[in-house]
N, C-alpha and C positions, 0 to 999 in steps of 0.2 A: 504494500500500500504506500509505503514511504517512497519507494522508487518511482511509483507512478506520479506522485505529487511533485517530485523533483523534476521528472521529465516534462510534466505539464507546465511547471514554472519556467523551465528553460525554453520551451516552445513559445509561451506567451512573451517572454523577454525578447526572443529572437524576432517575433512578429512586430513588437513595439519598436525595436531598433530599426527594422526595415521601414516602418511608417515614419520614423523621425528623421530619416535621411534627407538631407537638404542638398545632396549632390545633384547638380543640374546636368541634363543630357549634353553630350558633346556638341550637338547642333546648336543648342541654346547658347552655350559658352562662346561659340564662334560668332553668333549674332550679337551677343553682348559686347564683343570687342570691336565690332564694326563702327565706323564713324557715324555720327548723327546725321540722319536724313530728314528732310522737311516733310511735313504733312499738313492736312487741314487744321487750322487753329494757330499755326505759327505765324509770326509777323516778322518780315524781313525789311531791312533798310538797304535800298539799292542806291549806290552812288555812281553816277556816270560822270567821270572827271571832265570838267569844262562844259558840262551840259546841265545847268541848274534846273531847267524845266523837266528833265527826265529823272532827276534824283528825288526820291521820296520813300516813304514807308508803304509797304504793301502787305496785305493779309493774304495768306494762302487760303483760297476758298474751299468749299466742300468738295469741289471736283478736283482739287489738288493743283490749281493754277493761280498765277498772279496776273492782274490786268495792268499792263504798262502802256503809257502813251506811245504813239507811233507804231509799236510792234504788236500791240494787242495782248492776247492771252499767251502766257509762257508756262509750260508745264513745270511744276516745282516738286510735286510729290515723289518721294523716293530719291531725291537728289541731295547732294551735299551743297553747302553754300558756294563752294568753289565751282562745282558743276553748273549751278544756276548762273553764276557770273559769266562763265564761258559761253553758255547758251545765249544769254542776253547780248554779250559782245558780238557773237556770230550774227544774230538777227539785226543788230544795229549796223554792222559792217555791210550788210546786204542792201545798201541803198539809202541809208539814213545818216550815218556818221562815218567820216573817213577812217579814223583810227581810234575806235572807242576803247577806253579803259574803264572797266567796271569792277566795283567792289560790292560784295553782298555780305551783310552781317545779320545775325539773328538778333532782332530787337526784343521779341517776347516769344517764349516757348509756349506750346500748347499745354493745356492743364493735365494733371494726373488725377486719378480717382482713388479714394480709399473707401472700402466697404466692409461690412461685417461688424465685429465686436470692437468698435471704437465709439467714442462719445458722440461724434458728429460725422456721420458718413457723408460723402459728397465729392464734389469736384473742387480742386484747389489749384492756384497758380504754381507753376514749377519754380523751384529755387535751385540754382546751380549747386552741384556737389552734394545733393541730398541722398540719404539712405532710406531704407524701409523704416528704420526707427524714427528718423526725423519726420517722415511722412505721417507716421502714426501720431507723433507729437503735434503736428500741424492740425490733425483731425481731432484734437482734444484728448488724446491718450486712450488707453484701454478701458473697456468695461470690466467689471469684476470677473466675468466669465471668459475673458479672452485668453487664447493661447499666446504666450509671450515670447516663445523661443524662435518662431519662424512665422512667415506669412506666405500666402499664395500670391505670386507675382505673375501677371499676364502681360506679355509684350508682343506687339505686332511690328514686324520688320518686313517691309515689302508686302508680299502675299503670304507670308508665314506668320502664324500666331503660336506662341509658346506659353505654357503655364508650368511654373516650377515652384517647389517649396523653397523659398529664399530665406537665408539667415537675416537677422536684423541689420547687419552691416552691409547688405547687398546694395550697390548703387541703384538709384531709381532714375529713369529717363522720362522725358515728357511723353505723355500719352499712356504711360503704364497704368495698370489697374492693380491695386493691392487689396487683397481680401484677408482680413484677420479672422481666423476660425475660432470657434468656441472650443475650450479645452474640455476634456472628458472627465477629469477629476482634479 
């Protein structure tokens, strides 16, 4: 009888250890290290040197584009700010500006979301360098029932969406969704 209880305890401990693992899949780790790409909700500052009338702030709309004077809609979703600058230069060079030099900076990032066992679930403005722990703090902290060791982090990169159990020191990116689960005991 004693041997059966020991085996049962070891089996339960092994299952709990498997559930508590926060190791991210290799594919997610590769996505997490990719450079930041623009998407709907981001705001960029475009500077066309020597062309004040073309320099301004532009929001990436829900279709993933920005609307610029002269050249119209420019696709921004899935591009880095450097890629977007090159695209704008190429379009301006095609009949509008002789030798355009363009700089694109991210003025405001899209929001992130915190759900689950936090005081105030919702959408929040992104703060550079934040982690899951600081995101939870921004959402008012944990409820008494919250699991405090990890959170579920969902990130979309291009056409891929990943959900992983992330440790509290995991960096958060704009557009991420953090779900704080309820603890079992």
